[in-house]
N, C-alpha and C positions, 0 to 999 in steps of 0.2 A: 889622418884618415880614420873615420870611425870604424870600429870593429863590426863585422857583419853579425846580425841577429841570428841566433840559433833557433830552430823550429820550436824547441821546447820552451824558449823564453816568450813565445807568442801564445802559448796555451793559457787559458784562464785557470788560475789556481782553484783548488777546492774551497768551498765556502766554510766559514766558521761563524757561530753565533757569538756575539759580544755583549757583555754587560760592563758598563763603566759606572763607578761610584766616586763620590767626592764629598768630603766632610765640610760642612759650613763653618767658616771662620777658624779653620785649623791654624792659620798663621798667627792668630791672636791668642792661642793657647800658650801659656808659659813654657819655655823650652824644656824645663825640668819635668813637665807632665806630658809632653808630646808622645813619648814612647809608650807610656801607660795607656793613653787614650787610643793610640793606634792599635795597641794590642787588644784593647776592648773591642774595637771595630772588627779586627780580624777574627776574633772569637765569635762575634755575632754573625758574621758572614759564613763562617765554616759551619756553625751550628744550624743556621737557617738553610743552607744548601742541603745538609744532611736531612733535615726535617722534610724538605721538599723532594727528597730522593733524587737529587741532581748530582751528576758526577763532579768530583773535585777538579777544578781547573788545572791543578798541578799534574793531573793525569795526561794532559797534552803538553809536550815539551815546550817550555816558554809560554804556557797558558795562563800564567799569573804575572801581571806586570805592575809592579809597585810604583805609584806616582807620588809617594810621600804623604799627601793628604787624601789619597784614594787609591784606586787600582782599576785596571782593565782585566776582566776575566774572560777567558775564551772557553767555548763549549762546542761539542758536536752540534750541527744544525738541526738534528733530529729532536732536540729538547727545546727548541725555540719557543714553543707555546708555553712550556713550564716556566720559562724565564719571565713570562708575563703573569701567568696565573698557574701556581699559587705564589711564586717567589716575591712579587712586589708587595702583596698584602702581608705575607709572612715576615718579610724584612721589616716592614713598618711595625708590625706587632712586636717583634723582638726589640726594636728601638723604644717602643713604649714601655716594655718591661724594664729595659735598661734605665729609662728615665725615673721609674718608680723606685729603683734600687740604688741609684747613683748617690754618692756623697755630695753634700752641699758644695764642697770645694771643687768638685769635678765639673767640667763644662757640659753643657747640653749637647747631645750628639744628634745632629740632623744631617740628612743626606740628600744630595741630588743624584739621580741615576739616569742612565740611558740604555736602551736596548736596540741593537742593530744586528744585521747579518750581511755578510759579503765575502768575496774571495780574498784570501791572504796568502802571500807566498810563504813557502817553507824554506829553511827552518826559522827564519827571522820574523815571520808574520808581518811583513810590510805590505802596505796597500791603502787605498783610499778608505776602506772600511774602518780602519783604526782612526784615521783623521776625522771621518764623519761622526763616529761614535763620540769622540771627545768634543766636537763642536756641538752636537746635540746636547751633551751634558752641560756645556758652558753657555748655551743659548740664553738669550734674555727671557724667552718663554719659560724655560725650566727654572731659572732663578726667580721669576715672578711667581711661578706656581708654588714655590717653597713658602712664600708669604701666605698663600691660601692655606697651606699645610699648618703653618704656625697658628693661625687663627682658629683652625678647626680642631686642633689637638693632635694632628698627625705629625710625623717626623720624617716624611719622605715625599719627594716630588720626582716624577719620572717622565721621561720623553721617549716615545717609541718612534722609530723611523717609519715612514709610510709603508715600506715593504714588510716590516715586522707586523704592523697593524693589520695589513691585508692578509698575511699568511696565518695569523693567529686569531685575533678578535673577530675580524670580518668573516673569516672562514669557519667560525663557530668552534674553535679549539680551546676556548677559555671558558669553562663551565660557569665560573662565578663572576665573570666580568663581561659586560656587553658594551655595545657602542655608546650607551648612555653614560658609562663611566669614563669616557674619554672626551677631550676637547680638541677639535682640529685647530691647529695653529701653524704659523710659519716660524721656523727656527732661524734666527739671525744672531750673529756674534759681533759685538761692537768693534773688535779689532780684526775681524775677518770680513771686510766689505763684500768680497766675492762669494761668500757663503749664504745661501738662502734656500732652505728646503722645507717642504711640508712635513709636519710631524703630528703626533697625537700625545697630548698631555694627560697624565693620570696622577691624581692625589688619592691615596687609599681613604675610603670612607666618604669621599665627595663624588658627586656626579659632575659631568663635564660642564653643564650650565652653571653650577655653583662656583666653579673655578674661573669662568669667563670674566667676571668683573676685575680680576687681578691681572689680566694679561693685556698688554698693548697689541700683541700680534695674533690675537685670536681671530679665527675666520668665522664670520657670521654665516649660519646655515641658510639664511634667507638672502644673502648678498647676491647670489647668482640667479635668483628667481624673482626679485622684486626691483622695480625701478625706484630711483630716488624720490623721496617724499616731496610733494609740492606744497606751497603755502596753503594754509587752511582758510580760504576766503570764499565768498559766494560764487565768484566766477569760475572756480575750479572744483567746487563740491560736486560729487556724483549725484546722479538722479536716482532716487529710490523707486524701483519698480514694485517691490514687494515688501516695503517697510524697512526701516533701519534707523539708526541714531546718528545725527550729524550735529556738529557744533559750529555756530555762526557767531562771529565776534563783531558784527556790524549789521547795518540794515540790509535786508534781502530785497534787491531790486530786479535781479535777473528774472525775466518772466518764465524761463524754462524751469527754474528752481521754484520760484514763488508759486506758480500755478500747480505744482506737484505736491505741495505740502498740504496734507489733510488733517494731521493731528499735531498740535504744537504744545510742548510743555516747557515753561520758562523756569529755569533754575537760577535763582538769585543768590546762591551761595557764593561767598568770596573765594577766589582761588589764589 
């Protein structure tokens, strides 16, 4: 017989803000160099948090969770906006400085990151918020965004959960980042078929539209407002009431169209 639930077990735990980071191709680093590279990453994170005047995750018992090739950092929810701006830009800047100084024998250090917020039980900090943060980090959208980062000279690609985006960027709490710096996408994980959540992708130094070509799961801003395109032939071409430009690839026989054309310019350029 199942034990009865206590009233306190039904209470919603307090929220915490979460940042998850993961090093690209960490498993391909020679074992003898793994500890050094990981130490370099830890130093970058600690220095960047201090520069952004963010509290150390270690101030929360169990607030720093080492994942080997990355970590999950816990923060009080009051600093959620700072985890987006300035942290993401400053973290990328620190990685760029590391790239300029690293030895040729040292591997390139690139990161995927995710930012989320949600209730976590104490003292073990268990809950869906941890799982969702990790899945955002491992989503196809975040991985593909890192390709955009590589080609642009950035070293970081991040995914914000929708609730983080709404509470920070949309709410106007990120002075140097606006909606134009984010791309709306769907976070999916190949080995988690039941996981599918909206998110916002950010690559420092790029706008959302610049990242769009790299993502398979990007959401088109016009998708909800436009109907599918129809073939461009005479029978479906719109009538111009006040002028316009139309392309016809055959003879125009439809009287509704033909009788409405007043000026015709023939472009014989090969396409």
